[in-house]
C-alpha positions in Angstrom: 0.0 0.0 0.0 1.5 3.2 -1.1 -0.5 5.5 1.2 -2.6 5.4 4.4 -4.2 8.9 3.8 -4.7 11.3 0.9 -2.9 14.7 0.9 -6.2 16.6 1.7 -7.2 14.4 4.5 -5.1 15.0 7.7 -6.4 17.3 10.4 -5.7 18.0 14.1 -7.6 14.8 14.9 -4.8 12.8 13.4 -2.1 14.3 15.7 0.7 11.8 16.6 -0.4 9.3 14.1 2.2 7.6 11.9 1.0 8.2 8.3 2.2 7.6 4.8 1.4 10.0 1.9 2.1 9.7 -1.8 1.7 12.3 -4.5 3.5 15.0 -6.4 6.0 17.6 -5.2 4.3 21.0 -5.4 7.1 23.0 -3.9 10.4 22.5 -1.9 11.7 25.2 0.5 15.2 24.5 1.8 15.9 26.7 4.8 19.2 25.2 5.8 18.4 23.4 9.0 14.9 22.5 7.8 13.3 21.5 4.5 9.6 22.0 3.8 8.0 19.9 1.0 4.5 20.5 -0.2 3.1 17.2 -1.4 -0.1 17.3 -3.6 -2.7 14.9 -5.0 -6.2 15.5 -6.3 -7.6 15.7 -2.8 -5.4 18.6 -1.5 -1.9 19.5 -0.3 0.1 18.7 2.9 3.2 20.2 4.2 6.1 17.7 5.0 9.0 18.6 7.2 12.6 17.4 7.0 14.2 18.5 10.4 17.7 19.0 11.5 17.6 15.7 13.3 15.7 13.7 10.6 17.6 10.6 9.3 20.5 11.3 7.0 18.9 9.3 4.2 15.8 11.4 4.4 17.8 14.6 4.0 19.7 13.0 1.2 16.5 12.3 -0.8 14.9 15.5 0.0 18.0 17.4 -1.5 17.3 15.6 -4.8 13.7 16.7 -5.1 12.3 18.8 -7.9 8.9 20.1 -8.9 6.4 17.3 -9.9 8.5 14.4 -8.6 6.2 11.5 -7.5 7.2 10.7 -4.0 6.1 8.5 -1.0 6.6 10.1 2.5 6.1 8.6 5.9 6.2 10.4 9.2 4.3 11.6 12.3 1.6 14.2 12.2 2.3 17.2 14.4 0.5 20.6 14.9 2.0 23.5 12.9 3.4 26.4 14.7 2.6 28.7 11.8 -0.8 27.7 10.7 -2.1 28.2 7.1 -5.8 28.8 7.2 -6.1 28.9 3.4 -5.9 25.1 3.1 -7.8 22.4 5.0 -4.6 20.7 6.1 -3.1 24.0 7.2 -3.1 23.2 11.0 -0.9 20.2 10.8 2.4 19.0 9.1 4.1 15.6 8.8 7.6 15.3 10.2 9.4 12.7 8.0 11.3 9.6 9.0 11.1 8.0 5.5 11.1 9.6 2.0 11.2 7.7 -1.3 11.3 9.0 -4.9 8.8 6.9 -6.8 9.5 8.7 -10.1 11.6 11.6 -11.0 10.1 14.3 -13.3 11.2 16.8 -15.9 10.6 20.3 -15.0 7.2 21.1 -16.5 7.0 23.8 -19.2 4.6 25.9 -17.1 3.8 26.2 -13.5 1.2 23.7 -11.9 -0.6 26.4 -10.0 -4.0 28.0 -10.1 -2.8 31.0 -12.1 -0.4 29.2 -14.6 2.2 30.9 -16.8 1.4 28.7 -19.7 -0.4 30.0 -22.8 -3.4 28.2 -24.3 -1.4 26.4 -26.9 1.3 25.1 -24.5 -1.4 24.0 -21.9 -3.3 22.1 -24.6 -0.1 20.4 -25.8 0.6 19.3 -22.2 -3.0 18.8 -21.2 -2.0 15.9 -18.8 -0.1 18.4 -16.9 -2.8 21.2 -17.1 -5.2 18.8 -15.5 -3.1 18.7 -12.4 -4.1 22.4 -11.8 -6.9 23.0 -9.3 -9.2 25.0 -11.7 -9.3 22.1 -14.1 -9.5 19.5 -11.3 -12.5 21.3 -9.8 -14.0 21.6 -13.2 -14.1 18.0 -13.8 -15.2 17.2 -10.3 -18.2 19.6 -10.9 -18.7 17.6 -14.2 -18.8 14.4 -12.3 -21.2 15.8 -9.7 -23.7 17.1 -12.4 -23.6 13.8 -14.2 -24.2 11.9 -11.0 -27.1 14.1 -10.0 -28.6 14.0 -13.5 -28.7 10.1 -13.3 -30.1 10.2 -9.8 -33.0 12.5 -10.7 -33.9 10.7 -14.0 -33.7 7.3 -12.4 -36.1 8.6 -9.7 -38.5 9.5 -12.5 -38.6 6.1 -14.1 -36.1 6.8 -17.0 -33.9 4.0 -18.3 -30.4 4.6 -19.4 -30.0 2.9 -22.8 -27.0 3.2 -25.1 -27.5 3.7 -28.8 -24.9 3.0 -31.6 -22.0 5.3 -32.5 -21.6 3.9 -36.0 -24.7 4.9 -37.9 -26.0 6.2 -41.2 -25.1 9.5 -42.7 -28.0 12.1 -42.8 -28.3 15.2 -44.9 -29.9 17.5 -42.4 -28.1 19.5 -39.7 -24.4 19.9 -39.4 -21.7 18.1 -41.4 -21.2 14.4 -40.4 -17.9 12.7 -39.4 -17.7 9.7 -41.7 -16.0 6.4 -40.8 -14.9 4.0 -43.7 -15.9 0.4 -43.3 -13.2 -2.3 -44.1 -15.7 -5.0 -44.4 -17.9 -3.1 -46.7 -15.4 -1.4 -49.2 -16.6 2.0 -50.5 -19.3 2.3 -47.8 -19.1 4.6 -44.8 -20.6 4.8 -41.4 -21.3 8.3 -39.8 -20.8 9.3 -36.2 -24.1 10.4 -34.6 -24.9 14.2 -34.5 -27.4 13.1 -31.9 -29.2 9.8 -31.1 -32.4 11.3 -32.4 -33.8 8.5 -34.6 -32.7 5.8 -32.2 -34.4 7.4 -29.3 -37.7 7.6 -31.4 -37.3 3.9 -32.2 -37.0 3.2 -28.5 -40.4 4.9 -28.0 -41.8 2.7 -30.8 -40.3 -0.3 -28.8 -42.2 0.7 -25.7 -39.4 2.1 -23.6 -41.5 5.2 -22.7 -38.8 6.9 -20.6 -35.3 6.9 -22.0 -32.1 8.8 -21.3 -28.5 8.9 -22.1 -25.4 11.0 -21.2 -24.0 10.6 -24.7 -21.1 11.7 -26.9 -22.2 13.4 -30.2 -20.2 14.5 -33.2 -20.5 17.4 -35.6 -18.0 18.6 -38.1 -18.5 22.3 -37.5 -16.5 25.4 -37.0 -15.6 25.8 -33.5 -16.1 28.6 -30.9 -16.1 29.0 -27.1 -19.3 26.8 -26.5 -18.8 24.3 -29.4 -16.4 21.2 -29.9 -16.4 18.6 -32.7 -17.3 16.1 -30.1 -19.5 17.0 -27.2 -21.9 15.5 -24.7 -25.7 15.7 -24.5 -28.1 14.7 -21.8 -30.4 13.1 -24.3 -34.1 12.2 -23.1 -37.3 11.0 -24.7 -40.8 10.3 -23.3 -44.0 8.7 -24.7 -47.6 9.6 -24.2 -46.8 13.1 -23.2 -47.7 16.7 -24.4 -45.4 19.7 -24.3 -46.3 20.6 -20.7 -45.5 17.1 -19.5 -42.0 17.4 -21.0 -41.4 20.8 -19.5 -42.6 19.8 -16.1 -40.2 16.9 -15.9 -37.1 18.7 -17.1 -37.9 21.9 -15.2 -37.9 19.7 -12.2 -34.4 18.3 -13.3 -33.0 21.8 -13.7 -34.3 22.8 -10.3 -32.9 19.6 -8.8 -29.5 20.3 -10.3 -29.4 24.0 -9.2 -30.4 22.9 -5.6 -28.0 20.0 -5.4 -25.0 21.5 -7.1 -25.2 25.2 -6.3 -27.6 25.2 -3.4 -29.9 27.6 -5.4 -33.5 27.0 -4.6 -36.0 28.0 -7.5 -39.5 27.8 -6.0 -41.4 29.6 -8.7 -42.2 28.2 -12.2 -39.7 29.2 -14.9 -40.9 31.9 -17.3 -42.2 30.9 -20.7 -41.6 33.2 -23.7 -42.7 32.7 -27.3 -40.0 32.8 -29.9 -41.8 35.8 -31.5 -41.7 37.7 -28.3 -38.0 36.8 -27.6 -37.0 38.1 -30.9 -39.1 41.3 -30.7 -37.9 42.1 -27.2 -34.4 40.7 -27.1 -33.3 40.2 -30.7 -32.4 36.6 -29.7 -34.0 33.2 -29.3 -31.8 32.7 -26.3 -32.5 36.0 -24.3 -30.6 36.9 -21.2 -33.2 38.0 -18.8 -30.9 38.8 -15.8 -31.6 42.4 -16.7 -34.2 44.5 -18.5 -33.3 47.0 -21.3 -35.8 45.3 -23.6 -36.3 46.6 -27.2 -38.7 49.4 -28.1 -39.9 49.7 -31.6 -40.0 53.5 -32.3 -40.3 53.2 -36.1 -43.6 55.0 -36.4 -42.5 57.7 -34.0 -39.2 58.5 -35.6 -40.1 58.3 -39.4 -41.3 61.2 -41.5 -39.1 63.9 -39.9 -36.5 64.3 -42.7 -33.8 62.2 -41.2 -33.0 60.0 -44.1 -31.4 57.1 -42.2 -34.5 56.6 -40.1 -36.9 57.3 -43.0 -35.5 54.5 -45.2 -35.2 52.0 -42.4 -37.5 48.9 -42.1 -37.1 49.0 -38.3 -36.0 51.5 -35.7 -35.3 49.9 -32.2 -34.2 51.7 -28.9 -33.0 50.4 -25.5 -33.0 52.4 -22.3 -29.8 52.2 -20.3 -30.8 53.5 -16.9 -28.8 56.2 -15.2 -26.3 56.4 -18.1 -27.1 59.9 -19.3 -23.7 61.0 -18.0 -22.0 58.9 -20.6 -19.2 61.0 -22.2 -18.7 61.5 -25.9 -15.8 59.2 -25.8 -18.0 56.5 -24.2 -20.7 57.0 -26.8 -18.2 57.0 -29.7 -16.9 53.7 -28.2 -20.4 52.2 -28.3 -20.8 53.4 -31.9 -17.5 51.8 -32.9 -18.7 48.6 -31.1 -21.8 48.3 -33.2 -20.0 49.1 -36.4 -17.8 46.0 -36.0 -18.1 43.7 -39.0 -19.5 40.8 -36.9 -22.3 43.1 -35.6 -22.8 45.1 -38.8 -24.6 48.4 -37.8 -23.9 51.4 -39.8 -24.1 53.8 -36.8 -25.9 54.6 -33.5 -28.1 57.4 -32.4 -28.3 58.4 -28.7 -30.7 60.5 -26.6 -29.6 61.8 -23.1 -32.6 62.3 -20.8 -31.3 65.2 -18.8 -32.1 65.7 -15.1 -34.0 68.8 -15.8 -36.5 66.9 -18.1 -34.8 68.1 -21.4 -33.3 65.9 -24.0 -30.0 66.0 -25.8 -29.5 63.9 -28.9 -27.2 63.3 -31.8 -30.1 64.0 -34.2 -31.3 67.3 -32.4 -31.6 69.1 -35.7 -34.2 66.7 -37.1 -36.4 66.2 -34.0 -38.1 68.6 -31.4 -38.1 68.1 -27.7 -41.5 66.8 -28.0 -40.5 64.2 -30.6 -37.7 63.0 -28.2 -40.1 63.1 -25.2 -42.3 60.7 -27.1 -39.4 58.3 -27.8 -38.5 58.5 -24.0 -42.1 57.8 -23.0 -42.2 54.7 -25.5 -39.1 53.4 -23.7 -40.2 54.1 -20.2 -37.0 56.3 -19.8 -36.6 58.6 -16.8 -34.4 61.7 -16.2 -30.8 60.5 -16.0 -31.4 57.6 -18.4 -29.7 57.1 -21.9 -31.5 55.9 -25.1 -29.4 54.0 -27.6 -31.1 53.5 -31.1 -30.2 51.4 -34.1 -32.0 51.2 -37.4 -32.0 49.2 -40.7 -33.4 46.0 -41.9 -35.4 44.4 -39.2 -33.6 41.1 -38.9 -30.1 42.6 -39.0 -31.0 45.5 -36.7 -32.6 43.2 -34.0 -29.4 41.1 -34.0 -27.1 44.3 -33.6 -29.4 45.7 -31.0 -29.1 42.4 -29.1 -25.3 42.6 -29.1 -25.4 46.2 -28.0 -27.8 45.3 -25.1 -25.5 42.5 -23.9 -22.4 44.9 -24.2 -24.3 47.5 -22.0 -25.2 44.7 -19.6 -21.5 43.7 -19.3 -20.5 47.4 -18.8 -23.1 48.0 -16.1 -22.3 44.8 -14.3 -25.7 43.3 -14.8 -24.5 39.8 -16.1 -23.0 38.4 -13.0 -22.1 34.6 -13.5 -23.4 33.9 -10.0 -26.9 35.0 -10.9 -29.1 32.7 -12.8 -32.3 33.5 -14.8 -33.7 30.4 -16.5 -36.7 30.4 -18.9 -38.4 28.4 -21.6 -38.6 29.7 -25.2 -41.4 28.1 -27.0 -43.4 28.2 -30.2 -40.4 28.3 -32.6 -40.9 28.5 -36.4 -41.0 25.0 -37.8 -39.1 26.0 -41.0 -36.5 28.5 -42.1 -36.0 29.6 -45.6 -32.5 29.6 -47.2 -32.1 32.0 -50.1 -28.9 30.2 -51.4 -30.6 26.9 -51.9 -34.1 28.3 -52.5 -35.7 25.8 -50.2 -37.0 25.4 -46.5 -34.9 23.7 -43.8 -36.2 22.3 -40.5 -35.2 24.9 -37.8 -34.7 22.0 -35.3 -34.9 18.7 -37.3 -37.2 17.0 -39.8 -39.0 15.0 -37.0 -40.2 18.1 -35.1 -44.0 18.2 -34.8 -45.9 21.3 -36.1 -48.5 22.8 -33.8 -51.7 21.0 -34.9 -53.6 24.4 -35.2 -51.1 25.5 -37.9 -51.4 22.4 -40.2 -53.5 24.2 -42.7 -50.5 26.7 -43.3 -48.4 23.8 -44.8 -50.2 24.4 -48.1 -50.7 28.2 -48.0 -47.7 29.7 -46.1 -45.3 27.0 -44.7 -43.0 29.7 -43.2 -45.6 30.7 -40.7 -46.1 27.1 -39.3 -45.0 27.0 -35.7 -43.2 24.1 -34.1 -44.1 22.2 -31.0 -40.6 23.0 -30.0 -38.9 24.5 -26.8 -35.5 25.6 -25.7 -34.2 25.8 -22.2 -32.3 29.0 -21.8 -30.1 30.3 -19.0 -28.3 33.6 -18.9 -28.3 34.0 -22.7 -27.1 30.5 -23.3 -29.1 27.8 -24.9 -28.6 24.8 -22.5 -31.2 22.5 -23.9 -33.7 22.0 -26.7 -36.4 19.6 -27.8 -39.8 19.2 -29.3 -42.8 16.9 -29.6 -42.1 14.6 -32.5 -44.1 13.7 -35.5 -45.5 10.1 -35.0 -47.8 9.9 -37.9 -46.4 8.5 -41.1 -48.5 10.7 -43.3 -47.5 13.9 -41.4 -43.9 12.9 -41.5 -44.2 12.3 -45.4 -45.7 15.8 -45.7 -42.8 17.3 -43.7 -40.3 15.6 -46.0 -42.2 17.0 -49.0 -42.1 20.6 -47.7 -38.3 20.1 -47.0 -37.8 19.1 -50.6 -37.2 15.4 -50.2 -38.3 13.2 -53.0 -40.2 10.0 -51.9 -37.1 8.1 -52.9 -34.6 10.2 -50.9 -36.9 10.3 -47.8 -37.1 6.4 -48.0 -33.4 5.9 -48.5 -32.5 8.2 -45.5 -35.3 7.6 -43.1 -37.2 4.6 -44.4 -36.4 2.5 -41.3 -38.2 5.3 -39.1 -41.0 5.8 -41.4 -41.6 1.9 -41.5 -41.2 1.7 -37.7 -44.1 4.2 -37.4 -46.4 1.8 -39.2 -46.1 -0.7 -36.3 -47.7 1.5 -33.7 -45.8 4.6 -32.7 -46.9 6.4 -29.5 -47.1 10.2 -29.2 -43.7 11.2 -28.0 -41.3 14.1 -27.3 -38.0 14.8 -25.8 -35.2 17.1 -25.1 -31.5 17.2 -25.1 -29.3 19.3 -22.8 -25.9 20.4 -23.8 -24.0 18.7 -20.9 -20.7 20.6 -21.5 -22.5 24.0 -21.6 -24.4 23.1 -18.5 -21.2 22.3 -16.6 -19.6 25.6 -17.8 -22.8 27.6 -16.9 -22.6 26.0 -13.3 -18.8 26.6 -13.1 -19.3 30.4 -14.0 -17.2 30.1 -17.3 -18.0 31.2 -20.9 -16.0 28.3 -22.4 -16.7 24.7 -22.2 -13.1 23.8 -23.0 -12.0 23.5 -19.3 -14.9 21.2 -18.5 -13.8 18.6 -20.9 -10.8 16.4 -20.0 -9.2 16.4 -23.4 -10.7 19.0 -25.7 -9.8 20.1 -29.2 -8.5 23.5 -30.1 -10.2 26.0 -32.3 -8.9 24.3 -35.4 -10.4 21.0 -34.2 -7.0 19.5 -33.4 -5.8 17.6 -30.4 -2.4 19.2 -29.9 -1.5 16.7 -27.3 -1.7 13.5 -29.5 -1.4 15.5 -32.8 -4.8 14.4 -34.2 -6.2 14.2 -36.8 -3.2 12.8 -38.6 -2.4 10.9 -41.9 -2.7 7.2 -42.0 -0.5 4.7 -43.9 -0.9 3.7 -47.5 -1.5 0.2 -46.3 -4.4 1.3 -44.1 -5.9 3.4 -47.0 -5.6 0.3 -49.3 -7.2 -1.9 -46.8 -10.2 0.6 -46.6 -10.3 1.0 -50.3 -9.7 4.7 -50.1 -7.6 6.9 -52.2 -6.5 10.3 -50.9 -6.3 13.1 -53.4 -2.9 14.7 -53.2 
């Protein structure tokens, strides 16, 4: 046995005990007569002491130690004269009578400390060292706790955890597939699942009315802070349910996780907001409702006064930043430059200061009277001391730009604290979205999403107005989960494929197995999938999911530690009947 205790375990209750610890050397401090060694494992850190009267062989080994050496240390627990209240073991230390080097170590390329001196690329290359640092260790512990709590809750609600295949059939909808060649079937390919969608629906047909899986998914997409080529979902499906049944169960799960992981007790029902209202008031289908500053449509009030920019605009929207009338010209110019960034795309910004004396000062004073500006302020609910920020242009683009401006103001005003959580459900999404490039409709969620039954007649007259029986779970401006009721009628599914531009042959080729299964008695069913990595990052107060994944990819989709993806040998290619174009 290499250890009797972990490095985070010993307390004053262990005084005078003979103990053995094993771990990594965090730090060595040689003070001449005495040497202090900090030994670390995933449980914590303990101070070891080599005294003046310690055995010579102990002193000899201690003199050889370097950072990250793996050691075994035996000695007696004593009370520290100079206590360290910052660590749980800070009231004791271990006076050594035996010290052994289990494995020497090279000096790491960056410090193994909470605030490391290693850059992202270096830490990604040496991820196995980065994972020794407390922030990453705590992130992975949090991930484990959330997974454990999720399983506990869903098990209590009668859900069965059932695995679905990783080697499946390529599908044309959604993101790009990762494909896997088959040696036994030359010239044919599997695809890795973007989600277990069709399989969990088949499980409903099979009678497993409550299914879940914490499952790895794969999408060949461009990366960003909250996106990886392989990621994890909490994937769930239920039979004989309507929308409210699904929302009730998974709102319960969210509340259970908040309570058990963060000790936050949500007693009131989560708000529900239609997609149309979310877009009109926040310019986003994943609104951050931790703060107000909702949009106000002042198009009718602002047009017809000779200001060409407004007169030609499809939409003019304003937000009210409370108590910001004192913003300087430099600050306002900074905001204007912010909205003009290419990724936001506004051409400019108009402001109105609501002065303390009840007057108004605006960047468009020469076109508008005080009464005009007063009407804008009234529309926005602005008070003396507030600041109106106004954007205009094409409706869709302006709503998006105004959304980014609102979030930027929220950041500047300290209204987006990671420790505050504001969950909500966004419901009644459009079923379809039109793509001008391909001149066809695409499913906003996926082709199996059920339309709202009251909108079925619109399929033949105005498909773009058909609403989906779909819902997203949103927290602090992050889409954490999303799902829908599913189509379970073969005829309706066929109609959906028709609207999406599938021929009968292509629909049969891609989804015939599902359509055929429906003919054998498919129950009404619906489900949801939560982005598990995003959920972990949210609970951990981080914007990026990367530190909550043990071995993530970089922004180019590469694993820098193992240098993947990589070329394979000609022999392997030949065996797979694949030729690589040089």
